[in-house]
KEKE-3310 file (N, C-alpha, C; in steps of 0.2 Angstrom, whole numbers, plus 5000, padded with zeros to 4 digits):
npx = (5025:5038:5042:5054:5052:5045:5052:5064:5054:5054:5064:5068:5059:5061:5072:5069:5060:5069:5076:5066:5059:5045:5030:5029:5041:5044:5034:5041:5054:5051:5045:5046:5055:5053:5046:5050:5045:5045:5041:5050:5056:5062:5070:5073:5085:5082:5072:5062:5046:5050:5046:5050:5051:5052:5060:5065:5069:5069:5074:5078:5085:5088:5102:5114:5114:5105:5110:5113:5111:5110:5098:5098:5087:5074:5069:5065:5053:5042:5042:5053:5063:5060:5063:5076:5082:5076:5087:5099:5098:5102:5113:5122:5121:5125:5139:5144:5143:5139:5128:5112:5099:5094:5088:5086:5083:5077:5065:5069:5079:5095:5104:5098:5098:5107:5124:5121:5108:5108:5115:5104:5095:5098:5102:5087:5080:5089:5087:5072:5074:5082:5083:5081:5091:5108:5123:5125:5111:5108:5114:5116:5125:5133:5127:5116:5116:5120:5135:5151:5151:5140:5138:5146:5137:5127:5131:5136:5125:5118:5129:5124:5114:5116:5130:5149:5149:5154:5153:5139:5137:5143:5157:5159:5171:5189:5194:5185:5184:5180:5187:5201:5201:5189:5180:5181:5177:5167:5168:5182:5179:5170:5177:5188:5176:5174:5187:5188:5178:5180:5190:5187:5181:5191:5198:5205:5205:5212:5211:5197:5185:5176:5162:5153:5142:5137:5145:5148:5150:5155:5155:5164:5175:5179:5179:5193:5200:5199:5206:5219:5223:5223:5217:5201:5193:5180:5165:5156:5145:5138:5126:5128:5131:5137:5151:5163:5176:5184:5198:5201:5195:5204:5208:5212:5212:5200:5193:5199:5194:5181:5182:5184:5171:5162:5152:5155:5150:5160:5172:5184:5192:5187:5169:5153:5140:5121:5116:5108:5111:5121:5123:5122:5132:5143:5155:5162:5161:5147:5144:5130:5130:5125:5107:5092:5084:5088:5089:5078:5064:5062:5072:5082:5086:5094:5107:5122:5134:5144:5147:5137:5140:5133:5135:5126:5112:5100:5098:5093:5077:5065:5062:5071:5084:5080:5077:5092:5099:5096:5101:5110:5121:5131:5127:5134:5127:5116:5118:5130:5141:5141:5145:5154:5156:5148:5156:5167:5162:5159:5172:5177:5163:5170:5184:5178:5173:5181:5194:5201:5213:5216:5227:5227:5232:5229:5214:5214:5217:5208:5195:5198:5200:5185:5176:5179:5179:5165:5163:5165:5157:5147:5147:5150:5132:5128:5130:5127:5114:5112:5109:5105:5118:5112:5101:5111:5116:5107:5100:5109:5113:5100:5096:5105:5098:5087:5091:5096:5087:5078:5084:5083:5072:5057)
npy = (5321:5312:5311:5321:5314:5302:5294:5294:5284:5272:5267:5263:5256:5244:5239:5237:5227:5216:5213:5210:5214:5219:5230:5237:5242:5244:5260:5265:5267:5277:5288:5307:5310:5324:5339:5354:5372:5387:5405:5420:5431:5449:5464:5473:5479:5492:5495:5489:5475:5460:5442:5424:5407:5395:5379:5365:5348:5331:5320:5306:5298:5287:5281:5293:5309:5321:5328:5334:5346:5363:5374:5387:5392:5394:5384:5376:5369:5356:5345:5345:5346:5335:5323:5324:5323:5311:5306:5310:5302:5287:5290:5293:5282:5270:5276:5274:5282:5290:5293:5303:5307:5323:5337:5355:5373:5387:5393:5407:5419:5416:5426:5438:5444:5454:5452:5458:5458:5443:5437:5442:5434:5424:5424:5424:5414:5404:5410:5406:5392:5385:5380:5368:5361:5357:5354:5340:5336:5339:5345:5358:5360:5366:5367:5370:5384:5390:5394:5394:5405:5408:5398:5402:5413:5408:5398:5410:5415:5406:5402:5415:5411:5397:5399:5398:5387:5381:5365:5364:5368:5359:5363:5377:5393:5392:5396:5400:5387:5379:5361:5357:5352:5353:5361:5355:5342:5334:5331:5326:5313:5309:5303:5296:5286:5283:5275:5264:5257:5260:5252:5237:5236:5235:5245:5263:5281:5289:5284:5284:5296:5312:5317:5334:5339:5354:5366:5367:5371:5357:5350:5359:5354:5340:5342:5349:5335:5326:5330:5333:5318:5316:5314:5312:5326:5330:5337:5351:5359:5373:5385:5393:5390:5377:5368:5360:5347:5336:5330:5335:5346:5362:5361:5370:5382:5386:5387:5396:5405:5407:5413:5425:5427:5421:5416:5400:5399:5408:5404:5399:5389:5379:5372:5378:5373:5367:5366:5355:5347:5340:5327:5319:5318:5311:5297:5291:5292:5299:5315:5319:5335:5345:5350:5340:5324:5325:5317:5307:5293:5301:5306:5295:5285:5294:5293:5289:5286:5273:5274:5280:5293:5299:5312:5324:5325:5314:5314:5305:5296:5286:5279:5283:5275:5263:5260:5264:5252:5242:5245:5242:5254:5254:5262:5273:5276:5289:5292:5286:5289:5304:5306:5310:5323:5328:5314:5321:5331:5326:5323:5336:5340:5330:5335:5349:5345:5339:5349:5347:5351:5342:5341:5343:5333:5321:5322:5320:5305:5300:5302:5292:5279:5278:5279:5270:5259:5258:5257:5242:5237:5237:5232:5217:5216:5218:5207:5196:5198:5197:5210:5229:5245:5254:5247:5242:5248:5256:5244:5241:5251:5254:5243:5244:5256:5251:5241:5249:5256:5246:5239:5253:5249:5252)
npz = (5913:5924:5940:5953:5965:5964:5954:5963:5968:5963:5960:5974:5977:5968:5974:5986:5983:5980:5988:5997:6007:6020:6015:6030:6031:6020:6021:6032:6027:6019:6020:6024:6039:6044:6038:6036:6033:6027:6028:6020:6024:6017:6014:5999:5991:5984:5993:5994:5996:6000:5995:6002:5998:6009:6012:6022:6024:6034:6029:6037:6049:6057:6056:6059:6064:6050:6035:6022:6007:6004:5993:5982:5971:5954:5954:5965:5977:5987:5981:5976:5985:5995:5985:5985:5997:6000:5992:5997:6010:6005:5997:6008:6014:6004:6003:6017:6027:6042:6045:6040:6026:6021:6012:6008:6004:5996:5987:5974:5961:5961:5956:5954:5967:5978:5982:5998:5997:5997:6006:6015:6016:6017:6032:6039:6034:6040:6055:6056:6053:6065:6077:6072:6066:6069:6076:6078:6073:6063:6046:6036:6018:6007:5989:5975:5968:5979:5991:5998:6004:6007:6018:6026:6033:6033:6046:6056:6058:6066:6074:6085:6091:6097:6101:6096:6084:6073:6066:6061:6051:6032:6019:6020:6023:6021:6028:6042:6047:6036:6026:6017:6000:5999:5988:5976:5979:5977:5963:5963:5968:5959:5949:5958:5957:5944:5939:5951:5941:5926:5924:5931:5917:5911:5905:5906:5912:5906:5894:5886:5879:5881:5889:5894:5904:5909:5919:5932:5946:5947:5935:5932:5939:5936:5924:5923:5933:5926:5911:5920:5920:5908:5902:5885:5883:5874:5873:5879:5890:5896:5902:5893:5882:5870:5867:5854:5850:5844:5846:5858:5869:5878:5893:5903:5897:5894:5905:5913:5903:5903:5917:5916:5906:5909:5904:5892:5879:5864:5865:5860:5859:5851:5843:5840:5846:5848:5864:5868:5864:5870:5876:5867:5858:5852:5857:5872:5887:5893:5906:5914:5921:5927:5927:5935:5929:5914:5904:5896:5894:5878:5876:5878:5869:5861:5865:5864:5869:5881:5895:5909:5921:5933:5940:5945:5952:5952:5935:5928:5922:5924:5915:5904:5914:5910:5895:5893:5898:5890:5879:5882:5889:5904:5917:5930:5945:5953:5967:5971:5962:5963:5977:5981:5987:5997:6006:6009:6016:6027:6033:6034:6045:6052:6058:6062:6075:6082:6083:6076:6060:6046:6030:6012:6007:6015:6014:6003:5999:6011:6004:5991:5998:6003:5992:5984:5993:5997:5980:5979:5987:5984:5970:5975:5982:5967:5960:5970:5967:5953:5946:5939:5939:5947:5954:5960:5970:5977:5983:5991:5997:6004:6011:6022:6030:6034:6040:6052:6056:6061:6073:6081:6083:6086)
capx = (5032:5041:5042:5058:5053:5044:5057:5064:5051:5052:5070:5065:5052:5063:5076:5064:5058:5075:5080:5062:5057:5037:5027:5027:5048:5045:5033:5045:5061:5048:5039:5053:5057:5052:5046:5048:5042:5045:5042:5059:5053:5068:5070:5076:5093:5078:5066:5055:5049:5052:5042:5054:5047:5060:5062:5069:5066:5076:5071:5078:5091:5091:5110:5116:5113:5105:5115:5113:5109:5106:5100:5094:5084:5068:5064:5065:5047:5043:5043:5059:5065:5058:5067:5084:5080:5078:5094:5104:5101:5102:5119:5129:5122:5127:5146:5141:5145:5136:5118:5105:5098:5091:5089:5085:5079:5077:5063:5072:5086:5102:5108:5095:5099:5115:5127:5118:5100:5109:5115:5099:5093:5101:5100:5083:5083:5089:5080:5069:5075:5087:5080:5081:5098:5110:5131:5120:5101:5103:5119:5117:5130:5131:5121:5116:5115:5126:5143:5156:5149:5132:5138:5150:5132:5120:5134:5138:5117:5116:5131:5121:5109:5119:5137:5151:5149:5158:5150:5134:5135:5150:5158:5163:5179:5197:5197:5180:5183:5183:5191:5203:5199:5178:5178:5185:5175:5159:5171:5185:5172:5166:5186:5191:5172:5177:5196:5185:5171:5184:5196:5184:5183:5198:5200:5209:5201:5213:5208:5193:5183:5171:5155:5153:5135:5138:5152:5148:5160:5157:5154:5172:5180:5177:5182:5198:5203:5202:5212:5226:5224:5224:5206:5200:5187:5181:5161:5156:5142:5131:5120:5127:5130:5141:5160:5168:5179:5187:5203:5199:5195:5211:5201:5215:5213:5192:5192:5203:5192:5174:5182:5183:5169:5156:5151:5157:5148:5163:5177:5188:5194:5181:5169:5150:5132:5118:5118:5105:5114:5129:5121:5122:5140:5148:5160:5165:5158:5144:5143:5125:5134:5119:5101:5090:5078:5087:5088:5070:5062:5058:5078:5088:5088:5098:5113:5128:5140:5147:5144:5133:5146:5128:5136:5120:5108:5092:5097:5092:5073:5065:5059:5077:5086:5077:5082:5100:5100:5092:5106:5119:5124:5132:5127:5134:5124:5122:5118:5137:5146:5142:5147:5162:5153:5146:5158:5174:5158:5156:5177:5174:5162:5173:5187:5178:5169:5189:5195:5210:5214:5219:5229:5225:5236:5226:5208:5211:5218:5203:5190:5201:5197:5178:5175:5183:5175:5156:5162:5167:5150:5139:5147:5148:5127:5125:5133:5122:5105:5112:5105:5111:5122:5108:5099:5115:5116:5096:5098:5115:5108:5093:5098:5106:5094:5083:5096:5095:5078:5076:5087:5085:5065:5049)
capy = (5319:5310:5317:5315:5306:5298:5291:5289:5279:5267:5264:5261:5250:5238:5237:5234:5220:5215:5213:5206:5222:5221:5234:5243:5244:5252:5265:5267:5272:5280:5294:5309:5314:5332:5341:5362:5376:5395:5412:5419:5441:5452:5472:5475:5486:5496:5496:5486:5470:5452:5437:5419:5403:5390:5373:5359:5340:5330:5311:5300:5298:5280:5280:5297:5320:5322:5329:5337:5354:5370:5376:5391:5389:5394:5374:5373:5366:5353:5340:5342:5344:5328:5318:5325:5321:5304:5302:5308:5294:5284:5294:5294:5273:5268:5277:5270:5286:5289:5301:5301:5312:5328:5344:5361:5377:5392:5398:5409:5416:5420:5429:5443:5448:5458:5451:5462:5453:5436:5438:5445:5430:5416:5425:5425:5408:5403:5410:5402:5383:5384:5374:5360:5362:5359:5348:5332:5335:5343:5348:5360:5362:5370:5366:5374:5393:5393:5392:5394:5411:5407:5394:5406:5418:5403:5395:5416:5418:5401:5403:5420:5407:5392:5401:5396:5381:5375:5360:5365:5367:5358:5370:5385:5394:5386:5405:5395:5378:5373:5355:5355:5346:5353:5363:5347:5336:5329:5332:5321:5305:5305:5301:5290:5279:5279:5274:5258:5257:5257:5246:5230:5235:5233:5250:5271:5286:5292:5278:5287:5300:5312:5324:5334:5344:5359:5369:5372:5365:5349:5348:5361:5350:5334:5341:5349:5332:5321:5336:5332:5313:5313:5312:5319:5327:5332:5343:5352:5364:5375:5390:5401:5388:5374:5369:5351:5349:5331:5331:5334:5351:5362:5363:5376:5390:5386:5391:5405:5412:5408:5417:5432:5432:5422:5406:5393:5405:5411:5402:5400:5383:5371:5373:5377:5368:5366:5363:5351:5339:5337:5323:5314:5316:5304:5297:5285:5294:5308:5317:5323:5337:5348:5348:5333:5326:5329:5310:5306:5290:5302:5305:5290:5280:5295:5290:5284:5286:5267:5276:5286:5293:5303:5317:5330:5321:5310:5317:5299:5293:5278:5274:5283:5270:5254:5260:5264:5245:5239:5248:5239:5257:5256:5269:5273:5280:5297:5289:5286:5295:5311:5304:5312:5331:5324:5312:5330:5335:5324:5325:5344:5339:5329:5339:5355:5340:5336:5353:5345:5351:5336:5344:5339:5323:5315:5324:5314:5299:5295:5301:5290:5272:5277:5278:5262:5254:5258:5253:5233:5235:5238:5224:5215:5217:5218:5201:5192:5200:5200:5218:5235:5245:5259:5243:5238:5253:5257:5238:5241:5258:5253:5236:5246:5260:5247:5236:5252:5256:5237:5240:5256:5250:5259)
capz = (5915:5929:5946:5956:5968:5960:5951:5967:5975:5957:5963:5979:5978:5963:5975:5991:5982:5981:5998:6002:6014:6020:6018:6034:6034:6015:6023:6036:6025:6011:6024:6026:6046:6044:6031:6037:6026:6032:6024:6022:6019:6014:6012:5993:5989:5984:5999:5993:6001:5995:6002:5997:6006:6010:6014:6022:6022:6034:6030:6040:6056:6058:6053:6061:6059:6042:6031:6015:6004:6004:5984:5977:5964:5955:5955:5973:5980:5991:5980:5972:5990:5997:5985:5985:6004:6002:5989:6000:6016:6000:5996:6015:6017:5999:6005:6024:6032:6049:6040:6038:6023:6021:6009:6010:5996:5996:5981:5969:5958:5967:5950:5953:5970:5976:5990:6003:6000:5997:6014:6022:6013:6020:6040:6039:6033:6046:6057:6055:6055:6072:6084:6068:6065:6073:6073:6081:6072:6053:6044:6028:6014:5999:5985:5967:5968:5986:5990:6006:6008:6010:6022:6034:6033:6040:6051:6060:6061:6069:6083:6088:6096:6099:6106:6090:6080:6065:6066:6059:6043:6030:6014:6024:6020:6025:6036:6049:6047:6030:6024:6010:5996:5998:5981:5974:5982:5971:5955:5964:5970:5953:5947:5960:5955:5936:5942:5946:5936:5920:5930:5928:5909:5907:5901:5909:5912:5899:5885:5883:5876:5887:5886:5901:5904:5915:5919:5935:5950:5950:5931:5929:5942:5933:5920:5928:5934:5921:5910:5922:5920:5901:5898:5880:5885:5869:5870:5883:5888:5901:5904:5890:5875:5871:5861:5855:5847:5842:5846:5864:5875:5882:5901:5908:5895:5895:5913:5912:5896:5909:5925:5912:5900:5916:5904:5887:5874:5862:5868:5851:5856:5851:5837:5843:5845:5852:5870:5872:5860:5874:5879:5862:5856:5847:5863:5877:5891:5894:5911:5919:5929:5929:5932:5934:5923:5909:5899:5898:5890:5875:5872:5877:5864:5856:5870:5859:5873:5882:5903:5910:5925:5934:5940:5946:5954:5950:5930:5922:5923:5928:5908:5901:5914:5906:5889:5892:5898:5883:5874:5883:5893:5908:5920:5936:5949:5957:5972:5973:5958:5968:5985:5988:5991:6005:6010:6010:6019:6032:6033:6037:6050:6059:6059:6065:6082:6085:6080:6073:6054:6042:6027:6008:6003:6018:6014:5998:6002:6013:6000:5987:5999:6005:5986:5982:5997:5992:5974:5976:5989:5976:5962:5975:5980:5961:5958:5972:5965:5946:5942:5938:5946:5952:5957:5970:5975:5981:5985:5998:6003:6007:6017:6031:6034:6037:6049:6056:6057:6067:6078:6087:6086:6087)
cpx = (5035:5040:5051:5056:5043:5047:5061:5061:5054:5059:5072:5062:5058:5071:5075:5060:5062:5076:5073:5058:5050:5036:5029:5035:5049:5042:5038:5047:5058:5045:5046:5047:5054:5050:5043:5049:5042:5043:5046:5054:5061:5067:5076:5081:5089:5072:5060:5054:5048:5049:5046:5051:5055:5059:5068:5067:5069:5068:5074:5085:5092:5100:5116:5115:5108:5110:5113:5113:5109:5104:5096:5094:5077:5065:5062:5056:5050:5043:5050:5064:5067:5064:5074:5085:5083:5085:5097:5103:5103:5109:5124:5129:5125:5138:5147:5146:5138:5130:5113:5103:5093:5093:5085:5082:5078:5073:5064:5078:5088:5103:5103:5093:5104:5118:5124:5110:5102:5110:5109:5095:5090:5101:5093:5082:5083:5091:5078:5066:5078:5089:5078:5087:5099:5118:5126:5113:5103:5113:5119:5125:5131:5126:5118:5112:5118:5131:5145:5155:5143:5134:5141:5142:5131:5124:5135:5128:5116:5120:5128:5118:5112:5128:5141:5149:5150:5151:5146:5133:5143:5152:5157:5168:5183:5195:5189:5179:5182:5186:5196:5202:5190:5178:5179:5181:5172:5167:5178:5183:5172:5172:5187:5182:5174:5182:5190:5180:5174:5188:5190:5180:5189:5201:5201:5205:5206:5212:5203:5191:5178:5168:5154:5146:5136:5142:5152:5155:5156:5156:5163:5179:5182:5183:5193:5204:5203:5208:5218:5228:5225:5221:5208:5195:5184:5171:5160:5153:5139:5127:5122:5125:5135:5145:5160:5170:5184:5194:5205:5201:5202:5205:5204:5214:5204:5190:5195:5195:5183:5174:5182:5176:5159:5151:5155:5156:5156:5169:5181:5192:5190:5173:5158:5145:5124:5118:5115:5105:5119:5127:5119:5127:5143:5155:5159:5161:5152:5142:5137:5129:5129:5114:5101:5087:5081:5088:5082:5068:5060:5066:5082:5091:5093:5108:5119:5133:5140:5146:5144:5138:5138:5131:5132:5118:5102:5092:5093:5083:5072:5066:5067:5083:5085:5080:5088:5102:5099:5100:5115:5125:5127:5130:5129:5130:5125:5120:5126:5140:5145:5144:5150:5161:5154:5150:5167:5166:5157:5166:5178:5172:5168:5180:5187:5175:5178:5193:5203:5209:5217:5221:5225:5224:5228:5219:5210:5213:5212:5199:5190:5196:5188:5176:5175:5179:5170:5158:5163:5163:5148:5140:5144:5141:5125:5126:5128:5117:5106:5109:5111:5114:5119:5102:5101:5112:5111:5101:5103:5113:5101:5092:5100:5105:5090:5083:5093:5090:5076:5077:5086:5077:5060:5050)
cpy = (5316:5313:5316:5314:5303:5291:5290:5282:5275:5264:5262:5254:5239:5236:5233:5228:5215:5212:5213:5211:5220:5229:5242:5247:5248:5258:5270:5273:5277:5289:5300:5311:5318:5335:5350:5368:5384:5400:5415:5428:5447:5461:5472:5479:5493:5495:5494:5478:5466:5449:5432:5415:5396:5383:5370:5354:5337:5322:5308:5300:5294:5280:5286:5303:5318:5328:5331:5347:5358:5374:5382:5392:5391:5391:5375:5374:5359:5348:5337:5341:5335:5322:5320:5321:5314:5301:5304:5303:5291:5284:5291:5284:5271:5271:5276:5278:5285:5295:5297:5309:5315:5333:5351:5364:5384:5394:5401:5409:5417:5426:5438:5445:5449:5453:5451:5458:5445:5434:5438:5440:5423:5418:5423:5417:5405:5402:5407:5392:5383:5381:5368:5360:5361:5352:5341:5332:5334:5346:5352:5358:5366:5366:5370:5381:5394:5391:5393:5401:5411:5402:5398:5409:5415:5398:5402:5417:5411:5401:5411:5417:5404:5392:5398:5389:5380:5371:5361:5367:5367:5364:5375:5386:5390:5391:5399:5389:5373:5370:5358:5351:5349:5354:5361:5341:5332:5329:5324:5313:5306:5300:5295:5286:5279:5275:5264:5256:5255:5249:5238:5231:5236:5240:5257:5275:5290:5290:5280:5292:5305:5318:5325:5340:5348:5359:5372:5369:5359:5349:5350:5355:5345:5334:5344:5342:5325:5322:5329:5321:5308:5311:5314:5319:5332:5337:5344:5358:5366:5382:5394:5397:5380:5370:5360:5354:5339:5328:5334:5344:5355:5366:5370:5384:5390:5387:5393:5411:5410:5411:5426:5431:5427:5415:5405:5397:5406:5407:5399:5393:5376:5374:5372:5375:5369:5365:5358:5345:5338:5328:5318:5316:5311:5303:5292:5285:5300:5304:5319:5327:5347:5345:5338:5332:5325:5321:5305:5299:5293:5303:5300:5287:5283:5296:5284:5283:5278:5269:5279:5286:5302:5307:5320:5325:5323:5313:5312:5296:5286:5274:5275:5279:5264:5256:5262:5255:5243:5238:5245:5244:5255:5266:5268:5277:5287:5294:5290:5290:5302:5308:5309:5319:5330:5318:5316:5331:5332:5322:5331:5342:5337:5331:5345:5352:5340:5344:5354:5348:5347:5342:5338:5333:5320:5315:5316:5309:5297:5294:5293:5280:5271:5273:5273:5255:5253:5255:5245:5231:5233:5234:5220:5213:5217:5210:5196:5194:5198:5205:5220:5237:5249:5253:5239:5242:5254:5252:5240:5248:5255:5249:5242:5254:5255:5242:5238:5254:5252:5238:5245:5252:5256:5266)
cpz = (5921:5934:5950:5961:5968:5957:5959:5971:5970:5961:5970:5980:5974:5969:5984:5988:5980:5987:6002:6007:6014:6019:6023:6034:6026:6019:6028:6035:6018:6015:6029:6037:6050:6038:6036:6031:6029:6025:6027:6019:6022:6013:6009:5995:5988:5986:5997:5997:5997:5999:5998:6002:6005:6014:6017:6025:6024:6032:6033:6041:6060:6061:6056:6059:6053:6040:6025:6013:6004:5995:5985:5972:5962:5955:5960:5975:5983:5990:5979:5979:5996:5992:5981:5994:6006:5999:5993:6007:6008:6001:6001:6014:6010:6004:6012:6031:6036:6048:6040:6032:6024:6013:6012:6001:6000:5988:5978:5966:5960:5959:5951:5961:5972:5981:5998:6004:5998:6005:6020:6022:6019:6029:6038:6040:6039:6053:6061:6056:6061:6072:6078:6066:6069:6068:6073:6079:6067:6052:6035:6026:6008:5995:5977:5969:5973:5983:5996:6008:6012:6018:6027:6037:6038:6049:6057:6063:6066:6077:6085:6093:6099:6102:6096:6086:6073:6063:6061:6053:6039:6025:6016:6020:6024:6030:6044:6045:6044:6028:6020:6007:5996:5992:5978:5972:5978:5965:5957:5965:5965:5950:5946:5959:5950:5937:5941:5943:5930:5921:5927:5921:5908:5904:5908:5909:5908:5892:5881:5883:5881:5884:5892:5900:5911:5917:5924:5939:5950:5942:5929:5935:5941:5928:5919:5929:5929:5916:5912:5921:5912:5896:5890:5881:5878:5868:5879:5885:5896:5899:5896:5881:5876:5866:5861:5851:5848:5845:5853:5865:5878:5888:5905:5906:5895:5900:5914:5908:5904:5916:5922:5907:5905:5910:5898:5882:5872:5862:5861:5851:5852:5847:5842:5844:5846:5859:5872:5866:5864:5875:5874:5857:5856:5853:5868:5882:5893:5903:5912:5922:5930:5932:5931:5930:5917:5904:5903:5893:5882:5871:5875:5873:5859:5861:5864:5862:5879:5887:5901:5916:5927:5940:5949:5951:5952:5939:5925:5924:5924:5919:5904:5904:5908:5897:5889:5897:5894:5878:5878:5889:5898:5912:5928:5940:5953:5964:5977:5970:5962:5974:5984:5989:6000:6008:6012:6014:6027:6035:6040:6044:6056:6061:6062:6074:6087:6087:6080:6063:6050:6036:6019:6003:6010:6017:6011:5996:6003:6007:5997:5989:6004:5998:5981:5985:5995:5986:5976:5983:5986:5972:5966:5977:5973:5960:5961:5970:5955:5945:5940:5945:5952:5960:5963:5971:5979:5984:5995:6002:6010:6012:6024:6034:6037:6041:6051:6060:6063:6072:6083:6087:6087:6091)
residu = (UNK:UNK:UNK:UNK:UNK:UNK:UNK:UNK:UNK:UNK:UNK:UNK:UNK:UNK:UNK:UNK:UNK:UNK:UNK:UNK:UNK:UNK:UNK:UNK:UNK:UNK:UNK:UNK:UNK:UNK:UNK:UNK:UNK:UNK:UNK:UNK:UNK:UNK:UNK:UNK:UNK:UNK:UNK:UNK:UNK:UNK:UNK:UNK:UNK:UNK:UNK:UNK:UNK:UNK:UNK:UNK:UNK:UNK:UNK:UNK:UNK:UNK:UNK:UNK:UNK:UNK:UNK:UNK:UNK:UNK:UNK:UNK:UNK:UNK:UNK:UNK:UNK:UNK:UNK:UNK:UNK:UNK:UNK:UNK:UNK:UNK:UNK:UNK:UNK:UNK:UNK:UNK:UNK:UNK:UNK:UNK:UNK:UNK:UNK:UNK:UNK:UNK:UNK:UNK:UNK:UNK:UNK:UNK:UNK:UNK:UNK:UNK:UNK:UNK:UNK:UNK:UNK:UNK:UNK:UNK:UNK:UNK:UNK:UNK:UNK:UNK:UNK:UNK:UNK:UNK:UNK:UNK:UNK:UNK:UNK:UNK:UNK:UNK:UNK:UNK:UNK:UNK:UNK:UNK:UNK:UNK:UNK:UNK:UNK:UNK:UNK:UNK:UNK:UNK:UNK:UNK:UNK:UNK:UNK:UNK:UNK:UNK:UNK:UNK:UNK:UNK:UNK:UNK:UNK:UNK:UNK:UNK:UNK:UNK:UNK:UNK:UNK:UNK:UNK:UNK:UNK:UNK:UNK:UNK:UNK:UNK:UNK:UNK:UNK:UNK:UNK:UNK:UNK:UNK:UNK:UNK:UNK:UNK:UNK:UNK:UNK:UNK:UNK:UNK:UNK:UNK:UNK:UNK:UNK:UNK:UNK:UNK:UNK:UNK:UNK:UNK:UNK:UNK:UNK:UNK:UNK:UNK:UNK:UNK:UNK:UNK:UNK:UNK:UNK:UNK:UNK:UNK:UNK:UNK:UNK:UNK:UNK:UNK:UNK:UNK:UNK:UNK:UNK:UNK:UNK:UNK:UNK:UNK:UNK:UNK:UNK:UNK:UNK:UNK:UNK:UNK:UNK:UNK:UNK:UNK:UNK:UNK:UNK:UNK:UNK:UNK:UNK:UNK:UNK:UNK:UNK:UNK:UNK:UNK:UNK:UNK:UNK:UNK:UNK:UNK:UNK:UNK:UNK:UNK:UNK:UNK:UNK:UNK:UNK:UNK:UNK:UNK:UNK:UNK:UNK:UNK:UNK:UNK:UNK:UNK:UNK:UNK:UNK:UNK:UNK:UNK:UNK:UNK:UNK:UNK:UNK:UNK:UNK:UNK:UNK:UNK:UNK:UNK:UNK:UNK:UNK:UNK:UNK:UNK:UNK:UNK:UNK:UNK:UNK:UNK:UNK:UNK:UNK:UNK:UNK:UNK:UNK:UNK:UNK:UNK:UNK:UNK:UNK:UNK:UNK:UNK:UNK:UNK:UNK:UNK:UNK:UNK:UNK:UNK:UNK:UNK:UNK:UNK:UNK:UNK:UNK:UNK:UNK:UNK:UNK:UNK:UNK:UNK:UNK:UNK:UNK:UNK:UNK:UNK:UNK:UNK:UNK:UNK:UNK:UNK:UNK:UNK:UNK:UNK:UNK:UNK:UNK:UNK:UNK:UNK:UNK:UNK:UNK:UNK:UNK:UNK:UNK:UNK:UNK:UNK:UNK:UNK:UNK:UNK:UNK:UNK:UNK:UNK:UNK:UNK)
# end
């Protein structure tokens, strides 16, 4: 099975070849600026000692301070974090934010930890890396298994060392300097990206049917926003199971059900079916919004959709990508499609630095502008090189980072 970093480097090499970059420049772009690995010891509620390993990979700072999420998940390791840090470099460059890429996390299962244990783990992790992050250096954000509360703890712990510093992290609660619209940002950015894509194919959001894999923050917001646009969502899955309804799923009712039950399983508004079949449901649009690596060379042939909107990070490996291209499936790549989250994180950081608040209307207006402008840039690169959207997005991003790297010098 191909690893996340191998997949990312495959796309980088392909785009670099189009751009005609030399081997030294490519090597500069691939090697991360800094890798951090720390031991995080906490006392569990039962009095026992637990040891967790935390990571932070800072990939590139040629275009500005580094930016990227913190995830708490058992699968967190240095390879995954490296791949995601590099993807963040390209993601911020695609939408032309003044950032480089970073990523971090702790190898743990947050579902097995109490709130007190999560707070202690977050604070010790922040203590271990506080000298290497900061508003002008590296700005963490929430990711899988973390949330606004996690960021509040990080900000508070960092502020003990540096003084009150709301701009050190984004994705915070509104009360502590968080931005309006941040919770829905990745899903809303996906919506704006999809609008631009579908307009090129003479259709609109409401004319298509959707299957969404994952009903966490990104998947649930994508579902809610699509439903509000009168789109028909015919299948949804999460860790508890999957449901389908050819007449369309009542998303507001499902959201309320999940709040009460903790998962999709048992929802009466659809027929249950195996969650592993979600990506292969008959529909117009498939939205992978869960873990990476779900579309592979072994299963991509089963995809029946016309479009794939990559709401998750690296959901499609290179073999699957090639198969989907052969099938004529249009893939909107993750480094653009899910960039709404980091874009609104940028807005939050800007508000924190200026000590000035934007309202939700302004946040959403600015987000739409960024996503539409980025799509236009990607399409121009695609036309120039006669390539697919993923290669065009990588080429656009890599060219911007390579130019900045050369201009700054050695």
